[in-house]
C-alpha positions as CSV (number, residue, x, y, z in Angstrom):
1,M,-201.6,-92.0,-69.3
2,S,-204.8,-89.8,-69.5
3,D,-206.1,-88.6,-72.8
4,I,-207.8,-85.8,-71.0
5,A,-206.4,-82.2,-71.1
6,I,-207.7,-79.4,-69.0
7,D,-207.0,-75.8,-69.9
8,V,-208.0,-72.7,-67.9
9,Y,-208.2,-69.3,-69.6
10,S,-208.0,-66.6,-66.9
11,R,-206.7,-63.2,-66.0
12,P,-205.1,-61.8,-62.9
13,N,-207.4,-60.5,-60.1
14,C,-210.4,-62.5,-61.3
15,M,-212.0,-64.1,-58.3
16,P,-213.9,-66.8,-60.3
17,C,-210.6,-67.6,-62.0
18,K,-208.9,-68.0,-58.7
19,M,-211.7,-70.2,-57.4
20,T,-211.5,-72.4,-60.5
21,K,-207.8,-72.9,-60.3
22,R,-207.9,-73.5,-56.5
23,A,-210.5,-76.2,-57.0
24,L,-208.3,-77.9,-59.6
25,D,-205.2,-77.5,-57.4
26,D,-207.0,-78.9,-54.3
27,A,-208.1,-81.9,-56.4
28,G,-204.6,-82.5,-57.6
29,A,-205.6,-82.0,-61.2
30,T,-203.1,-81.3,-64.0
31,Y,-204.1,-78.3,-66.1
32,T,-202.6,-75.6,-68.3
33,E,-203.3,-72.0,-67.4
34,H,-203.6,-69.3,-70.1
35,D,-203.5,-65.6,-69.1
36,V,-205.8,-63.9,-71.6
37,S,-204.4,-60.5,-70.5
38,A,-200.9,-61.4,-71.6
39,D,-201.5,-63.8,-74.4
40,P,-203.5,-62.5,-77.4
41,A,-203.8,-66.0,-78.8
42,A,-205.4,-67.2,-75.6
43,A,-207.8,-64.2,-75.7
44,Q,-208.7,-65.1,-79.3
45,R,-209.4,-68.7,-78.3
46,V,-211.9,-67.6,-75.7
47,R,-213.6,-65.4,-78.3
48,D,-213.6,-68.2,-80.8
49,L,-215.4,-70.4,-78.3
50,G,-218.0,-67.7,-78.0
51,Y,-217.2,-66.3,-74.6
52,A,-216.5,-62.6,-73.7
53,A,-215.3,-63.2,-70.1
54,V,-213.2,-65.6,-68.1
55,P,-212.7,-68.1,-66.6
56,V,-213.2,-70.4,-69.5
57,V,-212.3,-74.0,-69.0
58,T,-211.8,-76.4,-71.8
59,V,-211.6,-80.2,-71.4
60,T,-210.2,-82.1,-74.3
61,L,-211.7,-85.6,-74.3
62,P,-211.0,-88.5,-76.6
63,D,-214.3,-87.9,-78.3
64,G,-214.3,-84.1,-78.5
65,L,-214.1,-80.8,-76.5
66,D,-216.2,-79.7,-73.5
67,H,-216.0,-76.1,-72.4
68,W,-217.8,-73.7,-70.1
69,H,-217.6,-70.2,-68.6
70,G,-217.4,-69.3,-64.9
71,Y,-216.8,-71.2,-61.8
72,R,-218.7,-74.5,-62.1
73,A,-217.9,-76.9,-59.3
74,E,-219.8,-79.8,-60.7
75,K,-218.1,-79.5,-64.1
76,L,-214.7,-79.2,-62.5
77,A,-215.3,-82.3,-60.4
78,A,-216.3,-84.2,-63.5
79,A,-213.2,-83.0,-65.4
80,V,-211.0,-84.1,-62.5
81,Y,-212.7,-87.5,-62.3
82,L,-212.2,-88.0,-66.1
83,E,-208.6,-86.9,-65.9
84,R,-207.9,-89.4,-63.1
85,E,-209.7,-92.2,-64.8
86,G,-208.4,-91.4,-68.3
87,Q,-211.6,-92.7,-69.7
88,L,-215.3,-91.8,-70.3
């Protein structure tokens, strides 16, 4: 089982959010989506990470947390790879 967890903080009608989720879906990745417009705790998490807009993707790794803002194909591909491999 993988020790990698992917979370996507998004909102409805956000094109970069849709692109991010579609890339993860197309790759068969497992992730948890958090709608910041409906969940104040999710919105606060985004702010706590230092971001003011979505999408924000967090990847929990065995040695820490990686996170970024926006649609980042190369980062998504790396997260999917790590999730599949379950290792660094």
